[in-house]
N, C-alpha and C positions, 0 to 999 in steps of 0.2 A: 504493500500500500504506500509506504514511504517513497518508493521509487517512482510511483505514478503521480503522487501529489506531495513533492518535497516541501512546498511552501506551508503545508499544514503541520510540519514537524520541525520547522526552523526555530521555534521557541521565541519568535519575535512577537511583540505586542503592537507593532506598527500596522494598524488596520488598513490604511491606504496602500501600504506596500503589499500586504497580503492580497488585497482586492486586485491590485495591478497584476500580480502574479497569476491570480485566478483567471483574469481576462486574457492574459497572454497564453495560458495553458489552453483555454477554450478555443482561442483563435488558431493555435497550432494544431489542435485535434481536428478542427473543422477543415483546415487546409489539407490535412493528411487524408481524411475520408473523401474529400472532394477530388483529390488527385487520384485516389484509388478507384473511385467510381469512373472517372474519365478513362483510366487505363483499362478497366474491365470493358467499358463500352467500345473503346478503340480496338481491343483484341477480339471481342466476341459479338459484335453487333450483328454480323451476317449469320453466325450460328444461332444466336437468339431468335432471329427471324425464322430461320429454317426449323428450329425446334418448335416454335409456336405454330407453324404450319402443320407439323406432324401431330402436335397435341390437338389442334382443331379438327384434323381429319379423324383422329381417334374418337373424340367426343361426338362427331357427326354420325358415326356408325354405332353409337350406343356405348362407347367406352367410358370408363370411370377413372377418376384420379385417386391414387393412394399415396399419402405423404407420410414421412417418418423421420425421426431424429431423436437425439438424446439431450436431456437437460434443456438449455436455452434453445437448442436446435429443434427440440420437440415443440416448443412454443412457436417458433417460426413455421414449422410444419403445420401446426394447427391454424396459424394465421393464413397460410397459403391455401389450405383447404377451405377456409371460411371465405376467402376472396371469390372462389369459384362457386361455392354453394350459396352464398348470400352476398352478392356483389352490391357495393354502394350504388345508389341510384344516381343518375345524372341530375343536373340542376332542374328544380321545379317538378320532379317526378314523384316526390314523396318517398316514404320509407320503402325499402325492398321487402316483399313478403317473406316471412320465415318459412322453414321447411314444414310441409303439410298444409299450407294454406291454399294450395291450388296446384294444378299440374304444371310441370316444367315444360315450356314450349320446345318442341323438337325441331329439327331441320325442316324447312318448308313452311313454317308458320308465319313467315314474314321476317324481313331483315331487322336485326337488332343493331343499333348504332354503337359505336365505340364509346369508351369512357368519356364523360364530360360533354356529350352531344345533346343531352336533354332527353334521351330515351332510356327506358328501363332495360337493364341488361338481364339476359336470361340466366337463371341459376343453372349450374352444371354439376353433375354428381361428383362429389369429392369427399374423401374420408381421411382423417388422420389416424394412423395406426397406433399412435401413442396415447390416444384418448381413453381407451377402455381399461381402467385400472384393474378390474377383475381378471381380464384376459392377460394383461401384462404381468400381474403378480403371480398368476397361476403358472404361466410359462416360465417365469424366472425361478419360481420355487420348485416346480416339478421337473424342469429340463435344464434351463440355464438362460442367462440373459442374451446369449448369442442368437437365439432363435425367435426372439419376441416379435420381430417383424417378418422374418422369412416364413414362419408358420402361418401367419395371417395371410400373407400373399399366396401361399400354397392353397389356403382354404378359399380365398375370394378371387384371386387374380385370373384373368382370361387374356387371350391374345390381343384383344381390342383395348385393353386397359393401359394406364400410365402409372409408372412408379417414380416418385421424386423423393430422394433422400438428401438430407442436409447434415453436414458435419463441418466443424471448424478445422479439425486436424486432418480429416480425410482418412482416418485410421480406425474408425469404429467398427469392431468386428461384426456387430449385428447388422450394420448397414451393408457391409461387404457380402454377407450371406443373403441378405434380402435382395440385393441387386442380382446375384447369381440365380436366385430362385425366380425372380421376375423375368430375367432373360430367358431361362429355360421355358417359361410359359409364353414367350413371344411378346411380352409387354414392351412398350416404349419406356426406356429407362433414362432418367435424368438425375445427375448428381451435382450438388453444390458443395464446394470444399474451399479450404483456405490454405495458407502456406504455399507449397508447390503442388498441392493436390493429394499428398500422402499416398496410401495404398490404393485409394480410389482411382488414382491416375494410372495404376498398373492393371486395372481390370479391363477385360474385353467385354464384360457384361453391361457396361454403361454406354449408352448410345451418345449422350451429350453430357460432357462434364464442364462445368463453369467454375473456374478457380479465381478466388479473390487473393491475389499474391501479396500477402502481408503476414508478419509474425505477431501481429496484435489481434487477440481474440475479439476485442471490442470493434476494431475496424473491419475485421472479416465479417462479423455478424451484421454490421451496418451496411456493408457492401452487398451481402447476400440478400438483405431486405430489398435493396434496389433491384437486384437481379430478378427475384421472383415477382416483384411488383410489375416490372417491365414485361416479363414473360406472360403474366396474366393479361395485361393490357393488349399485347400483341395477339395472344391466343383468342380472346373474345372478339377482336376485330376480324381475325381470319375466320372464326366460326360464323360470324355474321355474313361474311361474303359467301361461304359455303351454303348457308341457309338460303340466301337470296338466289344463288345460282341454281339450287335444287328445286326452286319453285317455278313451275311452268308459267309462261306469259298468260296473264288474264285469269289465273287461278289463285285466289287468296286463301284457299284451304290448305290443309296439310297434305303434302305429297306422298306421305308414307315412307319417305327416305328410300326410294327404290334405287337410287344411284349411289354407289359406294365411292366416295372421293379417294379412298386409299391412302397409303403412306407416300410421302414425297420421295422416299428412298434416297436420301442424301448419302453419297458415298463417303464423305469425310465429315463425320459428326463430331469428332473429338477436336 
């Protein structure tokens, strides 16, 4: 703690000096995360767009999103699932309906505009595998922590689904096993990691890996928040385009999604 905030341990009673150090520390951290976000954007902009297209294609054929992570990354995984399941409405649209308040519009029900355009965004099926404490504790107690996500993916995952795992180190054993299981089932697999990617960078079972290259856990998690927020925005925009293109001219009803947009099949996802 002292290495992060030395001015709190300096023993000085000079309040203006302490406040000046606090301001300088805040500005330095802001510059650091801003530069990291710019670097990630410069390195991964094209792959983020390609990943969003593949995610939208999976949702369009009935795929579901499964997110997972440990500790703070579990919280981010839950937030990512919430973005898709209960998206914030655009200006003037009122609150987004919660789960169970009505059917989720499928492809062909009419175009849904992107974030901030004033149209309600469609909820998409998303689940955080770290949420169910009964399942998590049972698996940890009866088998081991390494299987807490892989077992759930084995139970629920199908080839049309999406698996997104978040880790600051990239070395979490239960994420590595979850990605391997998801890949065996033909799921679209997406990883978010820090440092240099850790062991996640060595896996062939991750289709898209986005790395926030920093040694600071704080900056990594802040950058990952930006990555998955952008990924959500791009995905719902792509999904809206697929929904619009699947609707025959002059038909405002549901098309029944008879055309499978398929996977974009990017050769270089990593």
